[in-house]
N, C-alpha and C positions, 0 to 999 in steps of 0.2 A: 391067339387073338387075331381078329380081323385087321387088315391094314387100314390106316387113315389116309384118305385122299384129300388133297387141297390144291388149289391153283396158286402158283407163285406169281409174283409180279412180272410184267413184261420186261425183257432184257433189251436195252437199247444199245446202238453203236455209239462210239464217242461223239459223233455229230448229232446224237439224239434221234436218229432215224431208227426204224426197226432193224434189228440185227439180221444180217443176211450173209450169204457166202461171199459177197463182195468185200466184206470187212475182215477177211483173214481166215484163220483155220475154221474148217467146217465140221470136223468130227473129233471125238475124243482121241482116236488113233493118230490124227494129225498133230494134236498137241503133244502126244507121247513122242512122236517122231521128232518134234521140235525140242525135246528135252525136258518137258514139264513132268514133274513127279505126280503120280496118281494122287497122293495125299494133298499136294498143292491144289489140284483141280477140285477135289472134294471140299477143301477148306475155302477156296475162292468162291466156288459156285454156291456154297451154303450161305455165304455172306451177301450174296446178291438178293436183296429183299428180306433179309433176316438178320437179327442180332440178338445177343443174350442180355442186352441192357448194360454191357460194360464197354470199355474201350479196347478190349482184347481183339487182336486180329489174327494171330497165329494159333491154330488149334490142331491137335492130333485128332485123327478120325474117332478114336475112342471117346475123346472129350465131347465131340459133336454129337455122338450117339446119345450121350447122357443129357446134354444141354438142349438139343434142338426140340422145338415145339411149335406147332402151327399157330399158337396164340401170339407169337412174336413176329409173325410174317407181316411185312410192310406192304401196303397196297400200292405205293408209288412205284413207278418204273425204275429199274436199276440200270446203270450205264456200265457196259463191259469195258473195263479199263486195262488194256494190255500192259501199260507201265506198272500198274499195281500188281497185276498177275506176275510180271517178271520179278518185281521186288519180293513178292510172297514166295515164289519159287526159290529165290536166293536165300531167304530166311529158312525154308525147309531144308535146303541143301546144307546149310551151315549146321543144322541140328543133327545131320546124319553122322554115324560113326565113319571114321576115316576109311575103313575097309570098304564100306558101301560106296563112298565117293570114288574110290579107286576103281571099283568094279564098273560103276557107271561110266567113268572116263574111258576105261579100257573098252567097254562095249561100243561107245561112240566112236572111238578111234578105229576099231575093227569095221564098223559099219561104213566109215568114211574111206576104208581101204588103206589106212595108214599102218 
């Protein structure tokens, strides 16, 4: 099947100006270096300008693949909220098996030279 293309709403900085590199991380790689899980980023970014009509905020990628539709995209600009992103990353970390968390902590310690 052919892919469906659509425009998402504009993403604004917390001060409601256009999001730019002056407002923090500028690439997916930088978010990864800061400790954000990939699934957190997919979850968070999908909710900027979209919802499934419920109050649910934490999704697994597989859930989003089934639920996401362009018909629920909001036209209003969305604000990139780092506090909410941090909260969401914490929620996803809590859902990980302990062995995965241990591996992540070990990798972070090695990267820090500890």
